[in-house]
N, C-alpha and C positions, 0 to 999 in steps of 0.2 A: 504494499499499500504506499502510495506516495505521501510524504510528509511535507506540508507547505507552510502552515502557520507556526512559527517557531519563536519562543521567547528565551533569550539568553539572560538568565537571572544572575545578577552579580551583587553580592552583599558587602564585599570589602574591596578597597582599591587594588589589592594584590591580584585580583582576578580579572581586572579590566583589560589588561593587555591580551590575555588569552581570549577573552570574549571578542575583542576587536578582530583578532585573527580569524576566529570562527565565522564571524559575520560575513567576511569577504568570500567565504566558500559555501555559505548557506543562504541562497537568495531569499530575500524577504524577511530574514531573521532580524529581530529588534532587541536591542539591549535594554533590559529593565534594571535600573540601578536603585539601590537603597538611598533615599533622599538624605542629603547631608554628607554622604560618603562617596557615592559613585554617580558620576554624570553620564546618563545614558539617553536613549531615545524616549524612554518613559521612566517615571520615578514612582516609588511606593514608600510608605512609612512603616507599614506592618508586614514583614516578610511572610509570616505564616498565612495571614489572610489573603495576601496577594497571590501566593502560590496556590492556595485553594481555589481562588477565583479563576486563575488560568486553567487549572485542572478541570473544573466544572465546565468551562467554556470550550473544552476540547483542544486547547492549545498545547502543542508539544513543548515540553519544558526541558531546557538544557541548563541545569544549575551549575554555575561555576563556583562551587561551594562544597561543604561537607555533605556526604550522602545522608547523614542522620537528619539534617535540617529538612531535606526533601521528604524523607520517609515520615517524620513526625507530622509534617504539614498535611500530606494527602492521605495518611493512613485511615482517618475516619470516613473518607469518601469512597474507599474501595468497595466495589460491588460486582461489576461485570468486566471481566478481563478482556472481552472482545470489543468493548466499547471505550475502554480507557485509553487516553492519549499516551504517547511516549514520555517517559521521565528519565532523563540521564543525569548522572553526577559526573562532573569533570573537575579534576584537581585544579586549584587556582594557578598552578604552574604548568598545567597542561600535561602532566606526567601520566595521567590515567583517565580512562573513560569507562564508566560502568552503566549499562542500561538497567534501570531498576524496574520499570514497569512499561507496559505497552508493547510487549513483544508481538502481540497479535495485530498491532497497528503500525508496524514499521520501526519499532524502537531499535532492533538490532541493525537494520540497514542504516539508520540514522547514526548509530554508534560507530559503525564502520566508516562512514563519511567523516565524522568528527575525528576519529582516531587517525585516519589517513592524513587529514589536514595537520594534525599535531605530530605526526611521525611516531605514533605509538601503536601498540596492539590493543584492541578493545577487549574488555574483560567480559566476554560473552559466557553466560552460564546456562543458556537454553540447551538442553541435551540434544534435541532434534537438530538444531542448527549446527551445533558443534560436530555431531556425528555425520549428518547428512549433507551439510554444506548449504542448506536452505531450510526455510520454514514453510511447511505445506499450507499453513493458514495465512501466509503473507505472499500471495502470488504476484506476478508482475503487474505494473500499472494497467488498469482497464479490465483485468481479469476479475471475475467474481466467483464466489463459491455458493453452490445451491444449498449445501448442508454443512456449515462450518464445524458442527459438533463431531462429524465423522473424521476430521483431520487428526484428532488425537489417537483414535484406534488405528488408523492407517499408518500414521508416523510410528506408533509403537510396534506395529508389525514389521516395518522396514528396519527399525532399530534392532529388533530381535532376529533379523534376517529370515523372517517368515516370508513365504511367497506372496507377492503382490503383483497383480496384472495391470497393464496400461492399455486403455482403448481410446484411440484418437479418432474422432469422427470429423472434427473440423479444427482448424487452427494448427499451430505449431507447438510441439511439446519440447522444444529445444532446452527450455529452462529446467527441465527435469532430467537432462542427459546424465547427470551424475549418479542417478539412482539405478538400482538393478531390478528389473521386472521379469516376470515369468509368464507363460501362456495362460495356464489355469491356476487360480489361486482363491483362497478364502477371502482376501481383501482385494479391492480394485480401485484404480483411479480412472475416471472417465472424463474426457474432454469433448464437449459437445455444445452445439447451439440449440439443441432440442429441449423442450420442456419435459423433464423426466421426473419420476418419483424414485429416488434411490433407496436402497436398504441401508441398514446401519453399518455395513462393511464396505460400502462404496462411496468414495469421495468424488463429487462431481464438480468440475471446473467449467465455467462458461467463458470462453475467450471472446474478446471484443471483435467479432468478425461480421456482425450485422450492422448495416447502416439503414436508417429509417428516413426516407424522404417523405416530406409532407407538404401540403398546400392547403389553403383555406380562404374563404371569403373574408373580407375585412371585418373585424370585430366578431368573428365566429366565437361561439361559446367554448371555453377551454374544455368543458366536460364532453362536448361533442367530439372534438379531436382526440382526446384521451380515450374516450369510449371506442371510437373507431379503431384506434391502434391496438388497444387491448383485445378487442374482438378479432382483429385480423391476425395478430400473433397467436392467439389461442386457436383459431381455425387452422393455422398451419403448423401447430405444435411447436412453435418457436418460443424460446425463453426470452423474456424481456431483459434478463441479466446478460445476455449476449449482445445487446445493442451497444455499439460504440458511441454513436452520436445521433442526434436529430438534425436533419439538414433540410434547407429550403432555399428559395431565391432571396436575394438581398432585399427585395421589396417587402419581405415579411420580417425583417430584422426587428421591428418594433411590435410584432403581433403578439398579444398576450397569450393566445392559445398555444403558440409554438413554444414559448418559454415555459408555460405551465406544464406542457408535455415533457420537456427536457428535465424540469425539476422533478416531475413524477417518476421518471425513469432513472434519475440520478446521473445524467450524462450531459455533456455540453451541447449547446445549440450552435450550429455552424451554417454559414450563409455563402451563396455563390452569386456571381453576376449572371445575367441572362446569357451573355456570350459564353461563359464557362459551362453553363447547363446545355447550351445548344451544341457544344462539342460532342455530347452524348447522344445526339439525335438519331444516329444510325443504330444505336443499341436499344432504343425505346420500343416497348411492346405496344403502346397505344399513343403514338404521336398525334397531336391535335393542331390543326391550323387555327382554330379559334383561340387556343391558348397562346400560340405564336403571335397572333394579332394583338393580344392583350399584354403579353409579357416580353416578347422577343425571343422566346424559346418554345420548342414544341412539346415540352413536358416538364412540369415543375417537380412533382413527387418522384417520378421515375428518374428523371435527370439528376435530381439532387442525391437520390440514393446511390446512383452509379458514380457521380462525381466525387462523393465523400469516401468511396471505397477504393480499394486497390485497383489498378487498371485491369487486373485479371478477374475482377469480380463478376459475378452473374446476377442478373435480375431474377430473383427467385419468387417474388410476389409482385406481379404487375399492379398497376394502379387500382386501388379499391376506393369507392366513393361512399360518402354519406350525403346528407342534404347540403352541407356547406363545407365539407372537408374532404381531403384525399390523402392516401398514404401508399407507399410502395416500399419494398424491402430488397436490398442487395446483400449478397454474401461474398466475402473476401476469403481467399485461401489462407491468408495470414492475418495475424492480429493487426488491427487498425489503430494508428495514432490519431485520435480525433483532432488534436491540436495542430496537425499538419494539413488538415482538410479545410479548404475554404478559409473563412475568417469569422471571428465571433462578432456579435453586436458591439459596436464601439461604445466605450464609456468615457464620460468626461466628468471629472470632479473639479468644480470651481472651489478651491480650498483657501480658507482663511487660516493663516498659521499664527495669528496674533502678532504683537509688535516685535517679538524677537526670541525671548527665552523659551526653550523647549517645555518648561514647566507650565507655560500658558497655552500650550498646544493641546487641543482636545484629543481624546482617544479616536474620535471619528476622523479627524484630520490626519492623525498619524497612520491610521489604518488605510485611508485613501491613498496617501503617499506611498505607503509600503506596497499596496496593490498595483500601483501604476508602473507601466513600462516606460512612459515618457513624462518628463517634467518640463513645463513651459513657464517662463517667468522672467522678470527683471533679474539681472545677475545677482544683485545684492540679496534679493529675497531667496534665491536658490542657495546662495552661500550660507544663509542663516540655517538652512536645513542640515548643513554639515554632512555627517556620515549617512544620513537618510537618503542621500542622492546616489549612494554607491550602487553600481550595477544598473543604473537607469540612464536613458538617453536624456541629456540636458539640451534644451532649446532656449537660449537666453537672448534677450534683446535689450536695447538701451532704454533709458528713461524717456518717456514720450512716445514710445512705439506700442501703445496699448492696443490699437486695432490690429497691428501685426501679430501681437501675441494671441489675441482672442481668435483671430482667423487660423493661426497655426495650430492652436489647440483643437479647434473644430475639425480642421482638415486631418490631423493626425488620428483623432478619434474616428473619423469617417472611414479610415483605413482599417478599422477593426482593432485599434490599439486601446489600451486603458491609459488615460491621460489625466494628469493633475495640472490645472492652470493655477499657479501659485500666486496668492495675493497676501500682502501683509495685512494685519488687522483682520477685519471682517470683509469678505468678498462683496457683500452687498452694500457697503458704506464707502462711497467714493472709490470704488474699485471696479473690477472687471465683470462681475456677474451681470450687471445691466447691459454691458456692451455685447456679451455673448448673446443674450436674448434679443437685443436690438438688431444684431446682424441676422439672426435666424428669422426674425419677423420681417425684416426688410427684403431679404434675398430669397426666402422660401425654397431653399435648396433641399431636395428630397433626402440626400445623404446626411445632411445635418439634422433634419427633422426626425430621422429614425434613431438618433443617438439616445443612449441612456444617460441622462444628465442629473447630477446631484450637486446642489450648492451646500458646501460644508461650512457652517458658521465658525467665526473665530472671535477672540477677544479683540475689541476695537481699541484704537489708541485713546479714545475718550474714556473708555472704561478703565484702561490701565492708568491713565493720568488721574482719574478720580480715585482709584484704589490707592495709588501711591501718596495722595495728598489728603485723604480723609473721606469726605462724602459731599463733594460740591454739587453733584447732579442728583441729589436725593429729592429734589422737587422739580417742577417743570423746567425743561431745558430744550434747546434746539442746537443743531449743528449747521454751520455755514462754511462753505468753501470760499476762500477769498481769491481763488484763481479765476481770472477772467479769460483764460484760453478757450474755454468752451461755453462760458456763460457771460453775457454782457454785464459790464459794471453796473449799468442802470438796474438790472434785475437783482444783483447782489445788494446794491444800495437800498432797494425797496425792502428786501428781506431784513436788512440790518435795522431799518427804521421800525419795521413791525416788531422785531425782537426787542428793541429798546422800549417801544411803547408798551409791550406786554410784560416787561421786566423778566424776561427769560434769562436763566443762566445760558451763556452762549459759548459753544465749543468751536474754535476756528481750526479748520483743516487748511492746508496749503497757505499758511499765513503770509509768507514772502518767498521770493526767489531772487536770483541775481538780477533779474530784469524788473521784477515787481517790488517796489520799495514803498510806494505811497498808499497802497490799499489798507494796510494795517493801521497806520495813523488815522486815516479817514474813518475806518470802522471804530476805532477808539473814540474819536470825537463824537460820532453819532451815539454811541452807547453812553457817553458822559452826559448827554442831554437828559437822561432819565435815571441815573444812579450816581452816587457820590464819588469823588475823586479817589477816596481811600478803599473803594471796592476791591476785594482780593482778586488777583489774577494769578493763575497757576501757569508756569512755563515748564512743561515736562519734555525733556529732550532725550533721545536715544533710549526710549523705554524698553526695558528688558534686554538691553544690549550693553556691551562694555562702554563705559563713559557716560552712563545714565546720570542725569541731573534733574532735580525737581526744585523749583524755586517759586516763592510766593512774593509778588510785588503788588504795589497799588496800581489801579487802572490809570491814574495820571502819569505813571512812570513808563507805561508800555510804549515801546518804540520798535521800529524795524531792526535796529542794531542789536536788540536783545534776543532775537530769535532767528531761526533758519528753517529750511524745509523739513528738517527732522524734529521740529518742535511742535508739540500740541499745546495750544493756547486755550485755557478755560477761563472765561470772564464770569465772575459771580454776578448774581442779581443784587438788588438793593438790600436784600435780607441776608446775603452770604456773610459768614463770619470766619475770622481766623484767630487762633490762640496758640500759645506756646506751652507745651508740657514737657518738662525736661529739656532734651536737646531737639525735640521735634516741633515743627509748626504744623498744625492741623487746620484744615479748611472744611467747612460744612455749610450747607444751606438748610435751615430749619423747615420742617413741614407742618409745624403747628402743635407739636407735642407739648410745647411749653405751656399752652393754654390748659391742657389736661393736667399737667403737673402742678398748676396753681402758682 
């Protein structure tokens, strides 16, 4: 079983170097460091609780720490060895690797990868794997077992050198070449794509040799497509466990029914252009001129089934129809790698990473970046991600090239990639989320409209500035960008006057630039018409980054020389107050609790 979601848990600084080395060879792995001791991609304060949460979530745990810590953490959760994720203990100096749990879910294979990277031998203790050289309950990627419980008795027979037979109906048994089989035996291994009912002494493997091509009308009910496929497979005595992928034309990349079917079967959904499907026209059993006129290919279901399979595949189930859906099945002579067939539906995450520090980055943002193949963003923002960019394609552009970045992200995702468009702060606050949707709305490109898009919120600069200084925006407030590159000054001025009249706390984005020096003083003068000169103003610069400063001045002192483009300016209302406690100056805006306090 392939292991994908991996947490490298580090509790002491001594293990950090080992963890960094492992992350480079474990794609998608993230370092989870104990707060205050270890700086990682994610932090935690309670090691035992964090380890339990990872285990319950099914995350593979590679603990660069003592094995006892891992054992004590997850021991109360142990229940089903076939469902539990891998848990590995790695010495802080990388001198040993011990798979503790998850042998049925790829722990030994993961331990071998980790050990190879460290140049040591893994401490494997699983009898079957040590003696046989493989684990029968951990077949190659894509292979599935009809009756996992039988693996124990068949492995025991092989270990005892009792006769075991091998029957290969479909697929390649090469991964079992190291085992010794006989013709007639009391135990058996069977490799088949058929739906069979094995006995207790027969272990049945289903290799990924079937491709399921589907088509449907727009907005067809998922239950209809799922029901059609289930009935078709049952009628042909084919096992759903032998299906490698669900395939269709790219016009259906955003079709809910297709993705629901793939999720139901536990396989990827892959998509092909009409031109790619038309290359299979000579092999179709039921070509249709009507379908060609609508889609540009003579068959969607049959063409997709064949296109997703090996070139030597046969169409074993021609198109079957329901009221609004179709399906067809092709069989390949060898196991199919679905990730090499067609392309997936493109995904675009518009990610807010916060002002800077990883501690302010949400788990959703971290997961989106980890899942991405490509990162698009202003170079400084990508640099803030540090090691999280390892193994990913970087597409960076200069400040001011916002449309270029948004287009690049959309185009990459339209190629079937998983892309993060990286924004500082929150992507929906003076950032690129709106530009993405504006481009989509304006250009109406079908390949963009089929994308799976998620906007991932982040901590905004105004939130960070408020948190660092106290509670200045705890009552009504507004944000105003002072940049007139996209908005005429007349509009900005009107908003400033409205904010002054309403006595809002005002948060200024883009307060100055090398060219724009007079907007901030003009904004100050407008606000001074409705609030006193001593009104507190927070100047928060480089928030969450090296060189962070937070200063409180009076509104009358605010000038362009005191700020730059990296400064968040928060101007209090007429009610905002500042006071000093010890070495700190705190700023807050009352909400009226004082009236209740008497």
